[in-house]
DOMI-604773 format. One line per field, with one value per atom (N, C-alpha, C, O): residue in one letter; atom name; z, x, y. Coordinates in Angstrom, 2 decimals, decimal comma. Atoms other than C-alpha are relative to their C-alpha. Layout:
<rs>
residu = A;...
atome = CA;...
up = Z;...
east = X;...
north = Y;...
</rs>
This chain:
<rs>
residu = M;M;M;M;P;P;P;P;T;T;T;T;T;T;T;T;S;S;S;S;R;R;R;R;P;P;P;P;G;G;G;G;A;A;A;A;V;V;V;V;E;E;E;E;R;R;R;R;E;E;E;E;Q;Q;Q;Q;R;R;R;R;I;I;I;I;E;E;E;E;R;R;R;R;A;A;A;A;Q;Q;Q;Q;R;R;R;R;N;N;N;N;A;A;A;A;Y;Y;Y;Y;L;L;L;L;E;E;E;E;I;I;I;I;G;G;G;G;L;L;L;L;E;E;E;E;L;L;L;L;R;R;R;R;A;A;A;A;I;I;I;I;R;R;R;R;D;D;D;D;H;H;H;H;G;G;G;G;L;L;L;L;Y;Y;Y;Y;K;K;K;K;V;V;V;V;E;E;E;E;R;R;R;R;A;A;A;A;Q;Q;Q;Q;P;P;P;P;V;V;V;V;A;A;A;A;G;G;G;G;R;R;R;R;Y;Y;Y;Y;S;S;S;S;F;F;F;F;T;T;T;T;T;T;T;T;F;F;F;F;E;E;E;E;E;E;E;E;Y;Y;Y;Y;C;C;C;C;E;E;E;E;Q;Q;Q;Q;R;R;R;R;W;W;W;W;E;E;E;E;Y;Y;Y;Y;S;S;S;S;D;D;D;D;D;D;D;D;A;A;A;A;A;A;A;A;Q;Q;Q;Q;R;R;R;R;L;L;L;L;M;M;M;M;N;N;N;N;A;A;A;A;A;A;A;A;V;V;V;V;A;A;A;A;V;V;V;V;T;T;T;T;K;K;K;K;L;L;L;L;R;R;R;R;Q;Q;Q;Q;L;L;L;L;S;S;S;S;E;E;E;E;F;F;F;F;L;L;L;L;P;P;P;P;A;A;A;A;R;R;R;R;E;E;E;E;S;S;S;S;H;H;H;H;V;V;V;V;R;R;R;R;P;P;P;P;L;L;L;L;P;P;P;P;K;K;K;K;L;L;L;L;G;G;G;G;S;S;S;S;R;R;R;R;A;A;A;A;P;P;P;P;R;R;R;R;R;R;R;R;R;R;R;R;R;R;R;R
atome = N;CA;C;O;N;CA;C;O;N;CA;C;O;N;CA;C;O;N;CA;C;O;N;CA;C;O;N;CA;C;O;N;CA;C;O;N;CA;C;O;N;CA;C;O;N;CA;C;O;N;CA;C;O;N;CA;C;O;N;CA;C;O;N;CA;C;O;N;CA;C;O;N;CA;C;O;N;CA;C;O;N;CA;C;O;N;CA;C;O;N;CA;C;O;N;CA;C;O;N;CA;C;O;N;CA;C;O;N;CA;C;O;N;CA;C;O;N;CA;C;O;N;CA;C;O;N;CA;C;O;N;CA;C;O;N;CA;C;O;N;CA;C;O;N;CA;C;O;N;CA;C;O;N;CA;C;O;N;CA;C;O;N;CA;C;O;N;CA;C;O;N;CA;C;O;N;CA;C;O;N;CA;C;O;N;CA;C;O;N;CA;C;O;N;CA;C;O;N;CA;C;O;N;CA;C;O;N;CA;C;O;N;CA;C;O;N;CA;C;O;N;CA;C;O;N;CA;C;O;N;CA;C;O;N;CA;C;O;N;CA;C;O;N;CA;C;O;N;CA;C;O;N;CA;C;O;N;CA;C;O;N;CA;C;O;N;CA;C;O;N;CA;C;O;N;CA;C;O;N;CA;C;O;N;CA;C;O;N;CA;C;O;N;CA;C;O;N;CA;C;O;N;CA;C;O;N;CA;C;O;N;CA;C;O;N;CA;C;O;N;CA;C;O;N;CA;C;O;N;CA;C;O;N;CA;C;O;N;CA;C;O;N;CA;C;O;N;CA;C;O;N;CA;C;O;N;CA;C;O;N;CA;C;O;N;CA;C;O;N;CA;C;O;N;CA;C;O;N;CA;C;O;N;CA;C;O;N;CA;C;O;N;CA;C;O;N;CA;C;O;N;CA;C;O;N;CA;C;O;N;CA;C;O;N;CA;C;O;N;CA;C;O;N;CA;C;O;N;CA;C;O;N;CA;C;O;N;CA;C;O;N;CA;C;O;N;CA;C;O;N;CA;C;O;N;CA;C;O;N;CA;C;O;N;CA;C;O;N;CA;C;O;N;CA;C;O;N;CA;C;O;N;CA;C;O;N;CA;C;O;N;CA;C;O;N;CA;C;O;N;CA;C;O;N;CA;C;O;N;CA;C;O
up = 1,01;38,59;0,05;0,06;-0,04;38,71;-1,36;-2,40;1,23;36,14;-0,19;0,71;0,29;34,51;-1,37;-2,09;1,31;31,48;-1,08;-2,26;0,98;29,83;-0,83;-0,31;0,83;26,89;0,50;0,89;-0,40;27,76;-1,16;-2,27;1,01;25,87;-1,22;-2,35;1,12;23,75;-0,91;-2,14;0,82;22,60;-0,78;-1,96;0,68;21,78;-1,12;-2,19;1,03;19,89;-1,18;-2,33;1,08;17,91;-0,83;-2,05;0,74;16,97;-0,92;-2,06;0,81;15,76;-1,19;-2,31;1,08;13,73;-1,07;-2,26;0,96;12,11;-0,82;-2,02;0,70;11,26;-1,00;-2,09;0,89;9,74;-1,16;-2,25;1,02;7,80;-1,23;-1,15;1,29;4,19;-0,10;-1,04;0,11;4,91;-1,28;-1,91;1,24;1,99;-1,20;-2,13;1,11;-0,30;-0,12;-1,21;0,02;0,65;-0,36;-1,16;0,29;0,58;-1,48;-2,15;1,41;-2,82;-0,95;-1,95;0,85;-4,33;0,02;-1,02;-0,11;-3,02;-0,68;-1,38;0,69;-4,20;-1,51;-2,23;1,44;-7,61;-0,54;-1,60;0,42;-7,84;0,00;-0,93;-0,07;-6,74;-1,18;-1,80;1,14;-9,37;-1,32;-2,14;1,28;-12,18;-0,30;-1,46;0,19;-11,63;0,20;0,14;-0,16;-11,04;1,21;1,23;-1,17;-7,63;0,83;1,63;-0,73;-6,24;-0,46;0,25;0,56;-8,47;0,46;0,31;-0,35;-7,10;1,08;2,10;-0,96;-5,29;1,24;1,12;-1,27;-1,60;0,70;0,50;-0,80;0,71;1,15;1,52;-1,11;3,52;-0,44;-1,17;0,41;3,10;0,64;1,77;-0,47;3,46;-0,21;-1,32;0,07;4,23;-0,48;-1,19;0,36;3,79;-1,43;-1,89;1,42;0,22;-0,24;0,44;0,43;-1,44;-1,18;-1,43;1,07;-4,40;-0,26;0,25;0,32;-5,78;-1,51;-2,23;1,44;-9,20;-0,57;-1,64;0,48;-9,54;1,04;2,23;-0,91;-8,04;0,94;2,12;-0,81;-6,81;1,15;2,29;-1,00;-4,99;1,05;2,25;-0,89;-3,50;0,98;2,19;-0,87;-2,18;1,02;2,19;-0,88;-0,75;1,10;2,27;-0,96;0,94;0,84;2,02;-0,74;1,92;0,87;2,02;-0,70;2,95;0,40;1,08;-0,26;3,20;-0,60;-0,01;0,77;0,63;-1,14;-1,86;1,19;-1,88;-1,20;-1,06;1,21;-5,47;-0,07;-0,44;0,01;-5,21;0,96;0,61;-0,99;-2,07;-0,50;-0,38;0,53;-3,64;-1,15;-1,23;1,12;-6,79;0,50;-0,04;-0,56;-4,71;0,56;0,33;-0,57;-2,86;-1,09;-1,00;1,09;-6,07;-0,77;-1,12;0,70;-7,81;0,82;0,28;-0,88;-4,81;-0,01;-0,03;0,01;-4,82;-1,28;-1,24;1,27;-8,49;0,03;-0,37;-0,05;-7,95;0,91;0,56;-0,94;-4,95;-0,52;-0,28;0,60;-6,78;-0,97;-1,02;0,90;-9,42;0,79;0,43;-0,83;-6,75;0,67;0,89;-0,63;-5,13;-0,85;-0,32;0,90;-8,17;0,17;-0,18;-0,14;-7,33;1,41;1,61;-1,39;-3,54;0,94;0,71;-1,01;-0,53;1,02;1,81;-0,92;1,40;-0,67;-1,74;0,57;0,81;0,84;2,06;-0,75;1,78;0,98;0,66;-1,06;4,99;-0,15;0,45;0,10;3,96;-1,47;-2,30;1,35;0,86;-0,42;-1,59;0,35;1,00;-0,45;-1,21;0,42;0,57;-1,45;-2,13;1,35;-2,68;-1,00;-2,20;0,86;-4,07;-1,19;-2,29;1,17;-6,28;-1,05;-2,20;0,93;-7,91;-1,28;-2,35;1,28;-10,44;-0,94;-2,16;0,83;-11,65;-0,70;-1,82;0,60;-12,29;-1,26;-2,24;1,15;-14,68;-1,24;-2,35;1,16;-16,93;-0,43;-1,56;0,30;-16,77;-0,25;-0,72;0,10;-16,83;-1,41;-2,38;1,34;-19,71;-0,55;0,18;0,62;-22,17;-0,52;-1,07;0,49;-22,99;-1,51;-2,08;1,45;-26,57;-0,28;0,48;0,39;-28,32;-1,08;-1,54
east = -1,03;-7,91;0,80;0,23;-0,82;-4,98;0,04;0,08;-0,10;-4,84;1,46;2,08;-1,39;-1,45;0,07;-0,93;-0,17;-0,04;0,32;0,43;-0,27;0,70;-1,25;-2,36;1,17;-1,52;-0,70;-0,05;0,78;-4,32;-0,23;0,26;0,26;-5,55;-0,71;-0,38;0,77;-8,01;0,91;0,85;-0,92;-5,32;0,94;1,21;-0,93;-2,94;-0,72;-0,15;0,77;-5,66;-0,28;-0,25;0,22;-6,43;1,27;1,19;-1,26;-2,75;0,19;0,62;-0,10;-2,80;-0,95;-0,57;0,98;-5,95;0,48;0,33;-0,52;-4,37;1,14;1,24;-1,13;-1,24;-0,48;0,07;0,52;-3,27;-0,80;-0,80;0,86;-5,60;0,82;1,77;-0,63;-4,52;1,45;2,14;-1,37;-1,22;0,15;1,22;-0,05;-2,06;0,32;1,00;-0,22;-2,00;1,48;2,06;-1,42;1,51;0,85;1,78;-0,75;2,79;-0,15;0,84;0,23;1,19;0,72;1,29;-0,70;2,60;1,50;2,16;-1,44;6,09;0,41;1,42;-0,31;6,03;-0,03;0,83;0,11;4,91;1,21;1,73;-1,17;7,73;1,26;2,07;-1,14;10,28;-0,02;1,02;0,12;8,97;0,27;1,07;-0,09;8,65;1,40;1,80;-1,36;12,15;1,08;2,27;-0,97;13,78;0,90;2,03;-0,83;15,02;0,31;1,24;-0,26;14,82;1,30;1,87;-1,22;17,81;1,27;2,37;-1,14;20,05;0,84;0,32;-0,94;23,13;0,05;0,18;-0,01;23,08;1,34;2,05;-1,23;25,98;-0,17;0,76;0,31;24,28;-1,10;-2,01;1,05;22,20;-1,35;-1,42;1,38;18,44;-0,63;-0,59;0,58;16,67;1,08;0,78;-1,11;20,10;0,48;1,28;-0,35;20,46;0,55;0,19;-0,51;22,39;-0,79;-0,77;0,92;20,00;-0,94;-0,74;0,99;17,05;-0,10;0,04;0,08;16,62;-1,34;-1,40;1,34;12,86;-0,75;-0,42;0,84;10,28;-0,76;-0,93;0,74;8,32;0,89;0,45;-0,96;11,42;0,24;0,32;-0,18;11,96;-1,17;-0,97;1,18;8,39;-0,08;-0,37;0,10;8,46;1,06;0,75;-1,08;11,85;0,17;0,50;-0,20;12,00;-1,20;-1,04;1,21;8,39;-0,94;-1,93;0,86;6,89;-1,40;-2,40;1,23;4,23;0,04;1,04;0,10;3,11;-0,14;-0,42;0,17;2,99;-1,43;-1,64;1,39;-0,81;-0,24;-0,93;0,18;-0,66;0,62;0,01;-0,66;1,81;-0,81;-0,96;0,82;-0,33;-1,28;-1,69;1,23;-3,46;0,30;-0,46;-0,38;-1,67;0,25;-0,20;-0,30;-0,40;-1,26;-1,46;1,26;-3,79;-0,89;-1,52;0,81;-5,53;0,54;-0,23;-0,61;-3,06;-0,36;-0,66;0,37;-3,76;-1,46;-1,80;1,43;-7,53;-0,29;-1,09;0,25;-7,42;0,57;-0,01;-0,55;-5,20;-1,02;-1,19;1,05;-7,94;-1,22;-1,83;1,16;-10,66;0,19;-0,78;-0,29;-8,95;-0,49;-0,80;0,47;-9,97;-1,49;-1,98;1,44;-13,62;-0,47;-1,55;0,46;-13,75;1,18;2,29;-1,04;-11,80;-0,02;0,91;0,13;-13,01;0,56;0,11;-0,65;-10,84;-0,29;-0,43;0,19;-11,41;1,15;2,30;-0,99;-9,58;0,85;1,92;-0,70;-8,50;0,12;-0,72;-0,21;-7,12;-1,16;-1,57;1,10;-9,93;-1,24;-2,05;1,13;-12,46;0,17;-0,82;-0,31;-10,75;0,08;-0,05;-0,28;-10,18;-0,94;-0,47;0,89;-13,32;0,15;-0,24;-0,03;-12,59;0,77;0,25;-0,70;-9,91;-0,79;-0,70;0,80;-12,25;-1,12;-1,51;1,10;-15,00;0,46;-0,28;-0,50;-12,83;0,07;-0,17;-0,11;-12,33;-1,35;-1,49;1,31;-15,96;-1,08;-2,17;1,03;-17,78;-0,55;0,22;0,58;-20,22;0,30;0,31;-0,30;-19,39;-1,27;-2,14;1,18;-21,95;0,08;1,13;0,07;-23,07;-0,27;-0,97;0,22;-23,00;-1,03;-1,36
north = 0,03;6,22;1,29;2,38;-1,21;8,61;0,68;0,02;-0,78;11,40;0,39;0,96;-0,35;11,82;0,65;0,70;-0,63;13,58;-1,04;-0,70;1,05;10,24;-0,28;-0,22;0,31;9,34;-1,27;-2,24;1,16;6,95;-0,94;-0,72;1,02;3,92;0,58;0,23;-0,55;5,92;0,81;0,68;-0,79;8,36;-0,89;-0,65;0,92;5,53;-0,76;-0,98;0,69;3,67;0,93;0,49;-0,97;6,83;0,17;0,33;-0,09;7,07;-1,20;-1,07;1,22;3,47;0,10;-0,23;-0,13;4,13;0,98;0,71;-0,97;7,21;-0,60;-0,37;0,63;5,22;-1,05;-1,18;1,05;2,38;0,56;0,00;-0,57;4,63;0,37;1,14;-0,28;4,74;-0,45;-0,04;0,51;2,96;-0,81;-0,78;0,79;0,65;0,88;0,44;-0,91;3,69;0,33;0,24;-0,34;4,74;-1,22;-1,11;1,22;1,15;-0,36;-0,67;0,33;0,50;0,93;0,48;-0,96;3,69;-0,23;-0,16;0,23;2,96;-1,30;-1,34;1,26;-0,66;0,19;-0,33;-0,23;0,49;0,76;0,42;-0,77;3,04;-0,88;-0,82;0,91;0,42;-0,96;-1,21;0,90;-1,98;0,72;0,26;-0,71;0,57;0,51;0,59;-0,53;1,97;-1,06;-0,75;1,08;-1,42;0,15;-0,35;-0,28;-0,29;-1,24;-1,23;1,25;-3,83;-0,64;-1,46;0,58;-4,69;0,73;0,21;-0,83;-1,94;-0,67;-1,13;0,58;-3,23;0,90;2,12;-0,74;-2,20;-0,16;-1,15;0,08;-1,47;-0,99;-1,70;0,89;-3,40;-0,96;-0,57;0,96;-6,56;0,33;0,80;-0,13;-6,38;-1,37;-1,91;1,35;-9,66;-0,99;-1,95;0,88;-11,27;0,13;-0,69;-0,17;-9,95;1,39;2,35;-1,30;-7,15;0,56;1,76;-0,40;-7,07;-1,18;-2,28;1,03;-9,01;-0,12;0,86;0,26;-10,59;0,43;1,03;-0,34;-10,13;0,81;0,77;-0,76;-7,85;-0,92;-0,62;0,97;-10,87;-0,51;-0,62;0,46;-12,14;1,09;0,80;-1,14;-8,69;0,12;0,23;-0,13;-8,47;-1,13;-0,90;1,17;-11,97;0,02;-0,17;0,09;-11,80;1,26;1,18;-1,25;-8,14;0,34;0,75;-0,45;-7,51;-1,13;-0,88;1,15;-11,01;0,20;-0,20;-0,15;-10,05;-1,00;-1,08;0,84;-12,64;0,92;2,11;-0,79;-11,48;0,54;1,70;-0,45;-11,33;1,16;2,12;-1,07;-9,18;1,30;2,36;-1,20;-6,76;0,59;1,81;-0,48;-6,54;0,67;1,70;-0,61;-5,84;1,38;2,32;-1,30;-3,03;1,03;2,17;-0,93;-1,47;0,37;1,53;-0,28;-1,80;0,93;1,84;-0,86;-0,24;1,42;2,38;-1,33;2,66;0,75;1,94;-0,63;3,35;0,41;1,52;-0,29;3,16;1,19;2,06;-1,09;5,49;1,32;2,38;-1,22;7,96;0,59;1,81;-0,47;8,17;0,48;1,49;-0,35;8,29;1,36;2,09;-1,30;11,29;1,16;2,23;-1,06;13,32;0,25;1,33;-0,10;12,69;0,30;0,85;-0,10;12,72;0,23;-0,24;-0,19;13,87;-1,14;-1,29;1,12;10,80;-1,25;-1,65;1,18;7,77;-1,23;-1,12;1,24;4,15;-0,20;0,10;0,16;3,29;-1,25;-1,35;1,28;-0,20;-0,43;-0,10;0,52;-1,89;-0,88;-0,85;0,90;-4,45;0,77;0,23;-0,82;-1,62;0,45;0,74;-0,49;-0,61;-1,14;-0,92;1,16;-4,11;-0,14;-0,46;0,15;-4,18;1,10;0,89;-1,14;-0,79;-0,25;0,08;0,23;-1,82;-0,93;-0,78;0,91;-4,58;0,75;0,40;-0,77;-2,03;0,71;0,78;-0,73;-0,07;-0,86;-0,37;0,88;-3,07;-0,57;-1,02;0,57;-4,20;1,03;0,69;-1,04;-0,89;0,09;0,16;-0,14;-0,64;1,39;2,38;-1,28;2,08;0,61;-0,08;-0,70;4,69;0,15;0,43;-0,19;4,84;1,45;2,13;-1,40;8,16;0,08;1,18
</rs>
């Protein structure tokens, strides 16, 4: 096998893994900001997904990103949970599916009696 200065398969795979790691967090935070600030309604100079603006956030997610409402909600919920988790640990789950049960725990957690 010839040795070259080009990155090999392992290096390229490591780059992909780094890009995928915690991508759900960034996506969830950005979707949440877009929703909370109503940015999906803003009129654009150029069309995105064939539209200049969107009427609802659900419509925006579906047409712009091809995310169902459930998928967008999972990403946003995971981002909120991980933001809270960051206060406790420097190690974060690598995938949204690893975080999915956490928001449910907050609503079901038994409260300590005083």
